N, C-alpha and C positions, 0 to 999 in steps of 0.2 A: 825540231824539240815541242813540248806539249809546254807554253806557258807556264811556272812555277807562281806559287801563289803563297805567302804567309798565313798560318791562320795559326793562333794561338801559338807561337816561337816557332811550329812545325811548316817547310820549306813542301810543298804541295801542286803537283799536277794537276792542271786544270786543260785536256783539250776539248777540241772540237765544238767549242761553246755554240758557235751561229747552228752548229747540225740540228734539223728540225725533225725532235722524235713525232711527237701526235701533229702528224699530216690536218686533220679536220680539227684541233686547234690551234693549229701554227704556235707551241710550242718548242721553244729551244730548248738543247739543253743546258743552255746557260741559267735559263729561264726555271728550267726542272732543279738546278743547283740552288738560285737561290729560295727558293723554295725553302729548299732543304735548311738551307743555313738559319732562315727567318721562322723555324720550326723547331731548331734544333733548341731550346727550352721546355716543349713538352714531350716532344718525340726523344730525346737520350735517356730519358729517367724510364722506359719502357726497352733502349734497348742494353741499357746496361747491368755486365756480369750475367747475359744471357749470351751465350754459344749462342753466333748470325747464321744462315746462312743466306745465299744469295741466291734470287731470280732476276738472273741476270739478260738485261734488250738492251746490247749497246747500239744497233740500228734501229731501234723502233722498236713497238707490238706487233708488227707488221713483216719483221724481220727475226733470226733465232733470237729463240726464246729457252735454257738455259741452267739448271740451277747447278749451280760451287758451293758446297761444303767446306771441304777443308780448304784451307790456308792459300787463296790464290798464288802463282810467283808475280814475283813482284813482290809482292808485299813490302812497305818501307818498314824496317826494325823495328820503329818507334811506338807501330800499330800492335795494341795488346794483343799475344794471342794464350791461348789455353789448352791444355789436353782432354779432353772431353768421351765419354764410353761412349760405346758402339756395338751395339752385337758382336761385327765382326770383329772390332779389337777396338784398341784407341782411336783417337782421329785426334789430329787440334786445326784447331776453329778461332772465327777472326772475334776478337769482342771491340764492340763500340762502344768504347768507355768515354769518347770527350769529342769538341769539331771539328778536330783537327782528321781524327782517325773517320767523321760522319764523311766529310766531305773528298775523303779519300775515295772512300764509299760510293758514296754519290756517281763521283767521275766514273766508274766502270757500267755505269746505269743501272739500276738494279729494281728490286721490291728489297725488301726485310722481314728475314722469317726467324721465327725464333722460339727455341720451345716452352715447355713451363713450370721452368726451373732454371736455378742461377746454377754458377758452377761451381762455388765455392759450395754448394751440397745439392746435387743433382740426384741424389735417395730420395729426396725429400721434393713435391711438388711443390709449391709457392702459388698457382696458379691452376681454376679450373676451368674449362671453355668449350663451348656449343657452338658449331658454326651453322646459322641453319640457313640452307642452299634449297631454293624454291626449285621443283620441277614444274616446268613453262606448261597450262600456261598461268602455274602461279608465280606472285613477284614477289618482291620486299613483304609489300601489303601484308601476305599470307603471312609469312617471317613474321610479320608486325604482333600479329594478336599469338601466334605459338609463342612469338617470345613474352609477352602480357603472361600463360601459361606460368608455365617454367618460372618467370619471377615468384611468382606467387606461391606455387613449388616449394622453390630452394628458401623459400622467405618460412618458409613452414620447419625449414629445419638451422630455419639458425643463418643462413647466405641469403649475402646480399651480394645483389649481379647488379651487370653499369650494362650499357648495349655501345656496339660501334658497327658503324655500317662494312662489309667487308669488301668497300670499292667494289667490287664487282656485281652480282647478280642479288645476294644474302647479307645474314646483320650476324655479328657474334655476340655472342654473350659472355662475359665474364667475370670473377668473385675471385676474388684473395684466399687460403685456405693454408690450413699450417697438421703437420702434423701423419701428414700421409704421405703413403710413394705415390706414383705415378701410375702405378697398376689399380690400389687403393682408389682411386678421382676415377681410372677408368673405368671401372665395374661400381661404383654411384652415379656416373654418370650414365651408362648404359641403361643403370633399370628408371633412372627418370627419362628418360626417353621411349626407355617402352612403355612406363605412367601415362605419356603423353600420346602416345600411338590410342594406350586406351580412353581415353579420357578425351580425344578429338582426332576416333578414325578416317575419318573424310578429310583431314585438316594435316594428321601427320605421318612421316612412316620412318621408322629407325634400322631400315636393311636400305645397305646401299644400291641390291641390285635396281637396275633401269627400267624396266619393268614395270616397280614399282612404285614408280617418284614421278610421273606425267600428273600436275592439280596438285599436286601435294609437297608439302614441306619437310624435305631428310633431314630430321635430328643429327644430324653426326656429334656423337659425343667420341671417336675413336682419335680424334687429333690430342686429347690429354692422358695418349702413349706416353711413355718418353724419349721415342727416334721423334714422333713426329713435331712436325713443328707447323707455329699458323702467323697471318700476315700481322705483322707489329704495326700496334695504332698509330694511323699521322702514313705512313707510307705509302707512298704512289703507285698503282694498278699498272699493270702490264695490259690495258684495254683499250679502246679505238681512241678512248677518253683520255684526256689525264685524272682518272676518279682517284679520292684520296681515303682508306682505311677511317671513319672520324666518328671519332667518340656521339652520340645522339645522347638528346633529353627523355626519360621516361612518359612526359609529356607528348614528346614526339613521338616518338616510339606509338605512345593510346590516339598522335594525333594522326595517322600518315593511312591517307584515302589514295595515294599514286604512287604507284613507284619514281617517277619522278623526284618525290621528296625527299628522298632517301640519295640522291645522284651530288657530292660535293667535288669537284676539280681542285688544283691550287687553285686558286683565287677564293672562292668559299672560305677555306681554313685558317688562314688567317683574321679572314670578319671572326669567325665563330669563336677562336681562340683570343681574341681579346673583349669580347662579350662575357663568352663565359671560364675564362679557362680551361686547363686541362678537368676534361670530368672525368676523366679514368684517376685522380689522382688520391680517391682514396682508397685503388689500392696496395699503394704503398705504404698504410699505415695499418703495421701488420695489429695493432689492437681489435680491425675491425676485425681482423683475418678470423675465417671458421670453420670452427675445428667440424667433421665431417661427423652423419649420425654415422 
């Protein structure tokens, strides 16, 4: 039977803590759970009130990797759930609202993915996102070039953008928005992706077609669709190493000369949070959220 730990008055089963999940780094499941416990202060606000999709990898990234969107079997009754709209009909999903729920979910060994809307108002998006995905031999260095262009273009419309690594190969741009449906935000984001391709034709592609992407950055605007989710800030990714989707400063984006500069592992993130706090905290200030033109 898995050992029980009390977290904020809740009894949470934590299992297989000595299991090595990332052989290249020697990171165990216990160390992964420690990461989530110590970054909860900055991670939880990005999960709270958002239906969470779990990308699970219980035997490590080299094992089976699968999405869980509905409430998993065996979910404790104290974990908050909510009914959310889906194209095929309403579904019940998990909300990670507190530290106990976070530790329960982290014990499943998962990436955390969220929508660009909250469950109290699924008809209105409160986030705009661009996923900048490099097609080899392009890397995150080229993503940073595109991000700087998009930042300026968004600013021209009164929209303040923030950046984070995807935790994989690329870069995510986020902005707070209000008063628009996911469909309207998707439409706006697609328009900017098309503009970026016209302005930077040797660097950018706005379509997903694989044959168009080698050496270019795919500006994925489609994650603004109501049904889509994006890797949450501070989630650890199911990669060869325990890379984290990590907020970065615009000075770091402008100074990125090597892909290795934008690989942040679990030990790096705690230091960055101590130095910078949550660089994405302004997203929670609704006064700074923009109205789309």
